[in-house]
C-alpha positions in Angstrom: -43.7 -115.9 113.0 -46.7 -113.8 113.9 -47.3 -111.2 111.2 -48.1 -107.5 112.0 -51.4 -107.9 110.2 -52.5 -110.7 112.5 -51.5 -108.7 115.6 -53.3 -105.6 114.4 -56.3 -107.6 113.4 -56.6 -109.3 116.8 -56.1 -106.0 118.5 -58.9 -104.4 116.5 -61.3 -107.3 117.2 -60.4 -107.3 120.9 -60.9 -103.5 121.1 -64.3 -103.8 119.5 -65.3 -106.6 121.9 -64.1 -104.9 125.1 -65.8 -101.6 124.2 -69.2 -103.4 123.8 -71.0 -103.7 127.1 -71.0 -107.2 128.4 -70.8 -109.2 131.7 -67.2 -108.3 132.4 -67.7 -104.6 132.0 -70.9 -104.7 134.0 -69.3 -106.6 136.9 -66.1 -104.5 137.0 -67.9 -101.2 136.8 -70.5 -102.1 139.5 -67.8 -103.3 141.9 -65.6 -100.2 141.2 -68.5 -97.9 141.9 -69.8 -99.6 145.0 -66.5 -100.7 146.6 -63.8 -98.6 145.1 -60.9 -98.9 142.6 -59.0 -101.5 144.6 -62.0 -103.9 144.5 -62.3 -103.2 140.8 -58.6 -104.1 140.1 -58.9 -107.3 142.3 -61.9 -108.3 140.2 -60.0 -107.5 137.0 -57.3 -109.9 138.2 -59.9 -112.7 138.2 -61.1 -111.6 134.7 -57.5 -111.8 133.5 -57.1 -115.4 134.8 -60.3 -116.3 133.1 -58.8 -115.1 129.8 -55.7 -117.1 130.4 -57.8 -120.2 131.0 -59.6 -119.7 127.7 -56.3 -119.0 126.0 -54.8 -122.3 127.2 -58.0 -124.2 126.4 -58.1 -122.8 122.9 -54.5 -123.3 122.2 -54.6 -126.9 123.2 -57.8 -127.9 121.4 -61.0 -126.1 122.3 -61.6 -125.3 118.7 -61.1 -128.9 117.8 -63.6 -130.0 120.4 -66.2 -127.5 119.1 -65.5 -128.6 115.5 -65.9 -132.3 116.5 -69.1 -131.6 118.4 -70.9 -128.8 116.6 -73.9 -129.2 118.9 -71.8 -128.2 121.9 -70.6 -125.0 120.0 -74.3 -124.2 119.1 -75.3 -124.7 122.7 -72.6 -122.4 124.0 -73.7 -119.7 121.5 -77.4 -120.0 122.4 -76.7 -120.0 126.1 -74.6 -116.9 125.7 -77.3 -115.2 123.6 -79.9 -116.0 126.2 -77.7 -114.6 129.0 -77.0 -111.3 127.0 -80.7 -111.0 126.2 -81.4 -111.2 129.9 -78.9 -108.6 130.7 -80.4 -106.4 128.0 -83.8 -106.7 129.5 -82.5 -105.9 133.0 -81.1 -102.6 131.5 -84.2 -101.4 129.6 -87.0 -102.7 131.7 -89.1 -100.2 133.7 -87.1 -99.5 136.9 -84.0 -100.9 135.3 -80.6 -99.9 136.8 -77.7 -98.5 134.9 -74.3 -100.2 135.2 -73.0 -96.9 136.5 -75.7 -96.3 139.1 -74.4 -96.5 142.7 -75.7 -99.7 144.3 -75.7 -100.8 147.9 -73.7 -103.9 147.4 -72.4 -105.9 150.4 -68.6 -105.4 150.4 -66.8 -108.6 149.3 -63.5 -109.9 150.4 -60.6 -109.7 147.9 -60.8 -113.5 147.5 -64.5 -113.4 146.6 -63.9 -110.4 144.3 -61.2 -112.4 142.4 -63.3 -115.5 142.2 -66.4 -113.6 141.0 -64.3 -111.8 138.3 -63.0 -115.2 137.2 -66.4 -116.8 137.2 -68.0 -113.9 135.3 -65.4 -114.2 132.6 -65.6 -117.9 132.3 -69.3 -117.6 131.8 -68.9 -114.7 129.4 -70.1 -115.8 125.9 -68.0 -113.1 124.2 -64.8 -114.6 125.7 -65.7 -118.1 124.6 -66.4 -117.1 121.0 -63.4 -114.9 120.9 -61.0 -117.8 121.6 -63.0 -120.5 119.9 -63.8 -118.8 116.6 -62.3 -115.3 116.1 -58.6 -115.5 117.1 -58.0 -118.8 115.2 -58.8 -116.9 112.0 -55.6 -114.9 112.4 -53.3 -117.9 112.9 -51.0 -118.6 109.9 -51.0 -122.4 109.4 -48.1 -122.1 107.0 -45.9 -120.3 109.5 -46.0 -123.3 111.9 -45.8 -123.2 115.7 -49.6 -123.0 115.9 -49.7 -123.2 119.7 -47.2 -120.4 120.1 -49.0 -118.3 117.6 -52.2 -118.8 119.6 -50.6 -117.7 122.8 -49.0 -114.6 121.2 -52.3 -113.5 119.6 -54.2 -114.4 122.8 -51.7 -112.3 124.7 -52.5 -109.3 122.4 -56.2 -109.7 123.2 -55.6 -109.9 126.9 -53.4 -106.8 126.9 -56.0 -104.8 125.0 -58.8 -106.0 127.3 -56.9 -105.3 130.5 -55.9 -101.8 129.3 -59.4 -100.7 128.5 -60.9 -102.3 131.6 -58.3 -100.7 133.8 -59.4 -97.3 132.4 -63.0 -98.2 133.2 -62.1 -99.2 136.8 -60.3 -95.9 137.4 -63.0 -93.8 135.7 -66.1 -95.6 136.9 -66.6 -93.4 140.0 -66.3 -90.2 138.0 -68.6 -91.5 135.3 -71.2 -92.6 137.9 -71.1 -89.1 139.5 -71.5 -87.4 136.2 -74.5 -89.5 135.2 -76.1 -89.3 138.7 -76.3 -85.5 138.2 -77.9 -86.0 134.8 -80.9 -88.4 135.0 -81.6 -88.1 131.2 -78.1 -89.2 130.4 -78.4 -92.1 132.9 -81.6 -93.3 131.1 -79.9 -92.9 127.8 -76.9 -95.0 129.0 -79.3 -97.8 130.1 -81.0 -97.9 126.7 -77.8 -97.8 124.7 -76.4 -100.6 126.8 -79.5 -102.6 126.6 -79.8 -102.1 122.8 -76.2 -103.2 122.2 -76.5 -106.2 124.4 -79.8 -107.2 122.7 -78.2 -106.7 119.2 -75.3 -109.0 120.2 -77.7 -111.6 121.6 -79.7 -111.6 118.3 -76.5 -111.8 116.3 -75.2 -114.7 118.3 -78.5 -116.6 118.1 -78.7 -116.1 114.3 -75.0 -116.8 113.6 -74.5 -120.1 111.6 -70.7 -120.0 111.5 -68.6 -122.8 112.9 -65.4 -122.6 114.9 -62.2 -122.5 112.8 -60.4 -125.8 112.5 -57.6 -126.3 115.0 
């Protein structure tokens, strides 16, 4: 029902998205560095539930809503672009802090960590666009069972995202220690992150595409 090409296509898109710095990565890494791996994995649980919420919404008509109300789709994209531009500025501004820099964050309870991970993902423009516009492109209308196809392909995206983010949670402390001993690398990481976030923001703001029909 779901072709291998569709699965590989979604996996490739998901990998490219998760490797690009964004709100999820920044939150997970900052929590893992400041509060430890357990906190990072609890936060990742919230992120996973956020993906499931988007998957359910997309499978049951999010794309149709965006198609019927294109102004809403444009608003989501522009809001996401503005948010990413703000994150980019935070990274490159004088005195900006790297996502891997140790911060004195107040330890949060597991419940708050989970809720913050969920909220961060629900407000993540990359997640919204992934489910509203990108994944539907890989659904084969002629194969039928569109909702089931959507859940399978969304499940592929979630698996890829969780796998990569789990590696980041485990390695965040080691990466932070490596960069802390090399200030030039830390500055480079801030500028690379800021540049990528800024580029995504510009691309989102300039994109004129519309969500795929449901």
